[in-house]
C-alpha positions in Angstrom: 4.4 12.3 2.8 6.4 10.3 5.3 9.4 12.1 6.8 12.7 10.4 6.2 14.6 10.1 9.4 18.3 9.4 10.1 19.1 9.0 6.4 21.8 11.1 4.6 23.3 14.0 6.6 25.1 17.1 5.4 26.6 18.1 8.7 27.9 16.4 11.9 25.6 15.5 14.8 25.3 18.2 17.4 23.1 20.6 19.3 21.1 22.9 17.1 21.8 20.8 14.0 18.5 20.3 12.2 19.9 17.4 10.2 20.5 15.3 13.3 17.8 13.0 14.7 15.4 13.9 17.5 15.6 11.3 20.3 11.8 10.8 20.3 11.8 10.1 16.5 15.0 8.1 16.3 15.1 5.1 13.9 17.3 2.7 15.8 20.0 1.2 13.7 22.9 1.1 16.1 23.0 0.4 19.8 25.9 0.4 22.2 26.8 0.0 25.9 28.9 2.9 27.1 30.8 2.3 30.3 31.6 5.5 32.2 33.2 6.5 35.4 31.6 9.7 37.0 31.4 11.5 40.3 28.5 10.5 42.5 27.6 14.2 43.2 24.0 15.2 42.7 23.2 16.3 39.2 26.2 14.6 37.4 24.1 11.9 35.8 21.4 14.4 34.9 24.0 16.3 32.9 25.1 13.1 31.2 21.5 12.2 30.3 20.9 15.7 29.0 24.0 15.5 26.7 22.8 12.2 25.3 19.4 13.6 24.5 20.9 16.9 23.2 22.9 15.0 20.7 20.0 12.8 19.5 20.7 9.6 21.4 18.2 7.6 23.4 19.0 5.9 26.8 17.7 2.3 26.9 18.9 1.2 30.3 21.4 2.2 33.0 23.2 -0.4 35.1 25.5 0.4 38.1 28.6 -1.7 37.9 30.5 -0.4 40.9 29.9 2.4 43.5 32.6 4.1 45.6 32.3 7.0 48.1 33.1 9.6 45.4 32.8 7.9 42.0 30.6 5.3 40.3 31.0 3.1 37.2 27.8 2.8 35.1 26.9 1.0 31.9 24.6 3.1 29.8 22.7 1.5 26.8 22.4 4.1 24.1 20.4 3.8 20.9 21.7 5.9 18.0 21.4 6.1 14.2 24.9 4.9 13.2 28.6 4.7 14.3 29.2 8.4 13.5 26.2 9.4 15.6 27.5 7.2 18.5 30.9 8.9 18.3 29.3 12.3 18.6 27.2 11.3 21.6 30.2 9.7 23.4 32.3 12.8 22.7 29.6 14.9 24.3 29.5 12.7 27.4 33.2 12.8 27.8 33.1 16.6 28.0 30.9 16.5 31.1 33.0 17.6 34.1 34.6 14.6 35.9 33.3 12.0 33.5 35.6 9.4 31.9 34.5 7.0 29.1 36.0 3.6 29.9 34.7 1.3 27.3 32.2 1.1 24.4 30.6 -2.2 23.4 28.7 -2.6 20.2 25.6 -4.5 21.1 25.4 -6.1 17.7 28.9 -7.6 18.2 27.8 -8.6 21.7 24.9 -10.6 20.2 27.3 -12.6 18.0 29.9 -13.5 20.7 30.4 -17.3 20.6 28.0 -17.6 17.7 24.2 -17.5 17.6 23.2 -21.1 17.4 24.0 -24.4 19.2 23.0 -28.1 19.1 20.9 -29.4 22.0 19.9 -33.0 22.7 16.2 -33.9 22.6 16.8 -36.6 25.2 18.8 -35.8 28.3 21.5 -38.4 28.9 21.3 -38.8 32.7 22.0 -42.5 33.3 23.6 -45.6 31.7 20.3 -47.0 30.5 19.6 -43.9 28.4 23.2 -43.8 27.3 23.0 -47.3 26.0 19.9 -46.5 23.9 21.0 -43.3 22.3 24.6 -44.4 21.8 26.4 -47.7 22.0 25.4 -50.5 22.1 21.7 -49.7 21.3 22.4 -47.4 18.4 23.9 -50.3 16.5 20.5 -51.8 15.9 19.3 -48.5 14.4 22.4 -48.3 12.2 21.7 -51.8 10.9 18.1 -50.9 10.1 19.3 -47.9 8.1 21.9 -49.9 6.3 19.1 -52.2 5.2 16.7 -49.4 4.3 18.3 -45.9 4.0 14.9 -44.3 3.5 14.3 -44.8 7.3 16.7 -42.0 7.9 13.7 -39.7 7.5 12.0 -41.3 10.5 15.1 -42.3 12.6 17.5 -39.3 12.2 17.6 -35.5 12.0 17.3 -35.7 8.2 13.6 -35.2 8.1 13.9 -31.7 9.6 17.4 -30.6 8.7 18.4 -28.1 6.0 21.9 -27.1 5.0 22.5 -23.4 4.3 25.2 -23.6 1.7 27.3 -20.6 0.7 30.7 -19.7 -0.7 30.5 -16.1 0.5 30.7 -14.5 -2.9 27.5 -12.4 -2.8 26.8 -11.7 0.8 24.0 -9.1 1.4 25.3 -5.8 0.0 28.8 -6.7 0.9 29.8 -8.7 -2.2 32.6 -11.3 -2.2 33.7 -11.4 1.4 34.4 -15.1 1.7 33.2 -18.0 4.0 34.3 -16.6 7.3 32.5 -13.3 6.8 29.5 -15.2 5.5 29.2 -17.4 8.6 27.4 -14.9 10.9 24.8 -14.2 8.1 24.2 -18.0 7.7 23.9 -18.4 11.5 21.3 -15.7 11.5 19.4 -17.5 8.7 19.5 -20.7 10.7 18.0 -18.9 13.7 15.1 -17.7 11.4 14.5 -21.2 10.1 14.1 -22.5 13.6 12.2 -19.6 15.1 9.7 -19.2 12.3 9.2 -22.7 11.0 10.7 -25.2 13.5 13.3 -26.2 10.8 16.7 -27.2 12.0 19.2 -25.6 9.7 23.0 -25.5 9.8 25.5 -23.2 8.0 27.8 -24.8 5.5 30.3 -22.1 4.5 32.6 -23.4 1.8 36.2 -22.2 1.1 35.9 -22.6 -2.6 34.4 -20.8 -5.6 34.6 -23.7 -7.9 31.1 -24.9 -8.9 32.4 -28.5 -9.3 33.8 -28.5 -5.8 30.7 -26.9 -4.3 28.4 -29.5 -6.0 30.6 -32.4 -5.0 30.8 -31.2 -1.4 27.0 -30.8 -1.1 26.4 -34.2 -2.7 28.8 -35.8 -0.2 27.1 -34.3 2.9 23.6 -34.7 1.5 22.8 -37.9 3.6 22.5 -35.7 6.7 20.0 -33.2 5.3 16.4 -33.2 4.1 16.8 -30.0 2.1 19.5 -27.6 0.6 19.1 -23.8 0.9 21.7 -22.2 -1.4 22.6 -18.7 -0.2 24.7 -15.7 -1.3 26.4 -17.4 -4.2 27.3 -15.0 -7.0 25.6 -15.1 -10.5 25.9 -16.8 -12.9 27.5 -19.7 -11.0 24.4 -19.9 -8.8 22.3 -21.1 -11.7 24.6 -24.0 -12.6 25.0 -25.1 -9.0 21.3 -25.1 -8.3 20.5 -26.9 -11.5 23.1 -29.6 -10.9 22.1 -30.2 -7.3 18.4 -30.3 -8.2 19.1 -32.9 -10.9 21.3 -35.0 -8.6 19.4 -34.9 -5.4 15.8 -36.1 -4.7 15.2 -33.4 -2.1 14.2 -29.8 -1.9 17.0 -27.5 -3.3 16.4 -23.8 -3.5 18.6 -20.8 -4.1 16.8 -18.3 -1.9 18.3 -15.2 -3.4 16.5 -16.2 -6.6 13.3 -17.9 -5.7 12.6 -16.5 -2.2 12.8 -13.0 -3.6 10.6 -13.9 -6.6 7.9 -15.5 -4.4 7.5 -12.5 -2.1 7.6 -10.0 -5.1 4.8 -12.0 -6.8 2.8 -12.0 -3.5 3.1 -8.3 -3.1 2.3 -7.7 -6.7 -0.9 -9.8 -6.6 -2.2 -7.6 -3.8 -0.9 -4.3 -5.2 -2.8 -5.1 -8.5 -6.0 -5.6 -6.4 -5.5 -2.1 -4.9 -5.3 -0.4 -8.3 -7.9 -2.7 -9.9 -5.7 -4.1 -12.6 -5.0 -7.7 -13.8 -1.6 -9.3 -14.0 -2.5 -10.4 -17.6 -3.1 -6.8 -18.7 -0.2 -4.9 -17.2 3.3 -4.0 -18.5 6.0 -4.9 -16.0 9.5 -3.5 -16.1 12.2 -5.4 -14.2 15.4 -3.5 -13.7 18.3 -5.7 -12.9 18.3 -9.2 -14.4 20.6 -11.0 -12.0 19.8 -14.0 -9.9 16.7 -12.4 -8.3 15.6 -10.5 -11.5 15.6 -13.6 -13.7 13.7 -15.7 -11.2 11.2 -12.9 -10.7 10.6 -12.8 -14.5 10.0 -16.5 -14.6 7.6 -16.7 -11.7 5.6 -13.7 -13.0 5.3 -15.4 -16.4 4.1 -18.5 -14.7 1.5 -16.4 -12.8 0.1 -15.1 -16.1 2.0 -11.8 -16.6 1.3 -10.8 -20.2 4.1 -8.2 -20.8 7.5 -8.2 -19.1 10.5 -6.2 -20.1 13.8 -7.0 -18.6 16.4 -4.1 -18.3 20.1 -4.2 -17.5 22.7 -1.5 -17.5 22.7 -1.5 -21.3 19.0 -1.1 -21.6 16.1 -3.4 -22.5 16.7 -7.1 -23.1 15.6 -8.0 -26.7 15.3 -11.4 -28.2 17.9 -12.2 -30.8 20.7 -10.4 -29.1 23.6 -12.4 -27.7 23.7 -12.6 -23.9 25.9 -15.7 -24.0 27.8 -14.8 -20.9 24.6 -15.2 -18.9 22.2 -18.0 -19.6 19.5 -16.6 -17.3 19.6 -13.2 -19.0 19.5 -14.9 -22.4 16.4 -16.8 -21.3 14.6 -13.7 -20.1 15.5 -11.9 -23.4 14.0 -14.8 -25.5 10.8 -15.1 -23.4 9.8 -11.5 -22.7 9.5 -8.1 -24.3 7.0 -9.3 -26.9 6.9 -5.9 -28.6 10.7 -5.8 -28.7 11.0 -2.4 -27.1 14.5 -1.1 -26.8 16.4 1.7 -25.2 17.3 2.8 -21.6 15.2 2.3 -18.5 13.6 5.8 -18.9 12.3 4.9 -22.4 10.9 1.5 -21.6 9.1 2.8 -18.5 6.9 5.0 -20.6 3.4 3.6 -20.2 4.5 0.8 -17.9 2.2 -0.2 -15.0 4.8 -1.8 -12.7 8.4 -1.2 -11.9 10.4 -3.8 -10.1 13.9 -2.7 -9.1 16.5 -5.3 -8.2 19.4 -3.1 -9.2 21.1 -0.1 -7.7 20.3 3.1 -5.7 18.8 6.2 -7.3 18.4 4.9 -10.9 14.7 5.9 -11.0 13.6 9.6 -11.3 10.4 11.5 -10.6 10.3 12.1 -14.4 10.3 8.4 -15.0 7.3 7.9 -12.6 5.4 10.7 -14.3 5.6 8.9 -17.7 4.4 5.5 -16.3 0.7 4.4 -16.7 -2.0 5.7 -14.4 -1.7 4.4 -10.8 1.8 3.0 -11.1 3.2 0.3 -8.8 6.8 0.7 -7.8 8.9 -2.0 -5.9 12.3 -0.4 -5.3 14.2 -3.3 -3.8 17.8 -2.2 -3.9 19.5 -2.3 -0.5 20.5 -0.4 1.6 19.3 2.5 -0.6 16.4 1.8 -3.0 16.2 2.8 -6.7 14.2 5.8 -5.6 13.5 7.0 -2.0 9.9 6.2 -0.9 9.2 9.7 0.3 10.3 11.1 -3.0 8.2 8.6 -5.0 5.1 8.7 -2.9 3.3 11.6 -4.6 3.6 10.0 -8.0 2.8 6.3 -7.3 -0.3 4.4 -6.3 1.6 1.6 -4.4 5.2 1.7 -3.2 7.2 -1.3 -1.8 10.8 -1.7 -0.7 13.1 -4.1 1.0 13.4 -1.8 4.0 11.8 -2.2 7.4 11.4 1.6 8.0 8.6 2.1 5.4 5.3 0.3 4.8 5.2 -2.7 2.5 8.6 -4.3 3.3 9.0 -7.1 0.7 11.2 -9.6 2.6 12.4 -13.1 1.8 11.6 -14.1 5.4 8.0 -14.3 4.4 8.8 -17.1 2.0 11.8 -19.4 2.8 10.7 -20.7 6.3 7.3 -21.8 5.1 8.5 -23.1 1.7 11.0 -25.5 3.3 8.6 -26.4 6.1 6.0 -27.4 3.5 8.6 -29.2 1.3 10.0 -31.1 4.3 6.5 -32.0 5.5 5.6 -33.4 2.1 9.1 -35.0 1.8 9.2 -33.4 -1.6 11.7 -34.5 -4.3 12.2 -30.9 -5.3 10.8 -27.4 -5.1 9.0 -26.9 -8.3 7.1 -24.0 -10.0 3.7 -25.0 -8.6 5.1 -25.0 -5.1 6.6 -21.5 -5.5 3.3 -20.1 -7.0 1.4 -21.7 -4.2 3.7 -20.0 -1.7 3.2 -16.6 -3.3 -0.6 -16.9 -3.3 -0.6 -18.1 0.3 1.4 -15.1 1.4 -0.9 -12.7 -0.5 -4.0 -14.5 1.0 -3.0 -13.7 4.6 -4.3 -10.2 4.1 -8.1 -10.1 3.8 -9.6 -8.1 0.9 -11.1 -5.6 3.3 -7.7 -5.0 4.9 -5.8 -4.3 1.6 -4.6 -0.7 1.1 -1.8 1.0 -0.7 0.3 0.8 2.5 -0.7 -2.8 3.4 -0.2 -5.2 0.5 2.2 -7.7 2.2 2.0 -9.2 5.8 4.5 -8.5 8.5 7.3 -11.0 8.8 6.1 -11.5 12.4 2.6 -12.4 11.4 2.3 -16.0 12.7 -0.3 -16.9 10.1 2.3 -16.7 7.2 4.4 -19.8 7.8 1.3 -21.9 8.5 -0.4 -20.7 5.3 2.7 -21.1 3.1 3.8 -24.5 4.5 0.3 -26.0 4.0 0.0 -24.5 0.5 3.5 -25.7 -0.5 2.8 -29.2 0.8 -0.5 -29.4 -1.0 1.1 -28.2 -4.2 3.9 -30.8 -3.9 1.3 -33.6 -3.5 -0.8 -32.3 -6.4 2.2 -31.9 -8.7 3.4 -35.4 -8.0 6.6 -34.7 -6.2 5.5 -35.5 -2.6 6.7 -38.8 -1.1 4.6 -38.4 2.1 0.9 -39.2 1.6 -1.6 -36.6 2.6 -3.6 -37.2 5.8 -7.2 -36.9 4.9 -8.5 -34.7 2.2 -6.0 -31.9 2.7 -2.3 -32.3 3.4 -1.7 -32.0 7.1 1.6 -30.3 7.7 3.8 -32.0 10.3 5.0 -29.8 13.2 8.1 -30.9 15.0 8.0 -31.0 18.8 11.0 -28.7 18.8 8.9 -25.8 17.7 7.6 -24.2 20.9 
């Protein structure tokens, strides 16, 4: 069984406290630069380093800022588990004779100073000749060409490779409704990932409105600049209406990643997990706990993939056809199209005999007793963040395959495996939309990255840093767009050759 490190603690950090982390085993979640002033006498820094280690911290680097005859100022990079742990380490340092703590810098905040993205020109403007081509007067000829034929924007502007990341900040990570300003650093981070992983230029659009009409109208008005729209962190059920209306109005890829990115990677993981336990998707019973944006999309893609028996569960128990879920159209759809045996009752009851549990809900809703009553070789995807529906080390003895959304356990099921490649492929195909065949193709492509002889209970999904993923997904998505008739860019040769921007280096 894997040991759970730096999780919940019952006592403060300190020497001799077994609940605190050991420096050599530390799961880094928090890093800071601590500026100290200390005597230059022999042995002083050794005492400081000893205190840091004693309290479970780990020194990353030491930089000397200023040295005098008797005292020196140093910047010490320290890795710790969390803010509480950092405070304990800093307090220990401050009690070393002659040491003063001058300043503490959170390295995460440091990484965000001034924002994390910027716009760079592809052509350096170094003389008048270049200036006259890229701007006035030469640009006028390009403008006239676009006025005559707007479709040329795909070849003559950034549109061909540009995605808007649109949010209203109402459902940000596990933070909830924090608004557009608080959402901006998250969207900046997503823009970085688009560029780094797939060469897609993406820009955050954080809107100061929660009105679906205003959001739709704003996106329609800025759409000429973009080749695709990634909807992000918009609360349910408004996210369904916004995605539907934009998809109907725009002939370009539109995808709410919280729904479909999650669904794609869960299907990919499940396809491989079923191979490990030698079961078929058509034969298994799948329980999805939490029928919100991600849960409803997950149910739909699993049905499209051939799942024979899906039961959706919310806080009131199993969803059953014929009941009124009028407040939530997506939940109503799942109720009407799943649970063919009309099973009812709480989660613990509908899990009896089930083969697969997919949790998109809340921490600690799943018990060991629930796992014991599932079918032989159960598959459990506990996706709640930051704490899953059941801790992996608790579940491990009772499950055949375990997956979570966390990076500190095997089988991290992460949207990053999907959205860069999906949009790369859709942009390459110049697709009019992102349809179900494209999503299914993406899931199968992710699953196919792992060879059959590599599959195991702890390796059902590739790493987000596996450079084969985006290429496989983008090519599969582009091919599916062409085969399903939504691609506007003809394939080169027998298979669709995905375009790769020069900016991707």
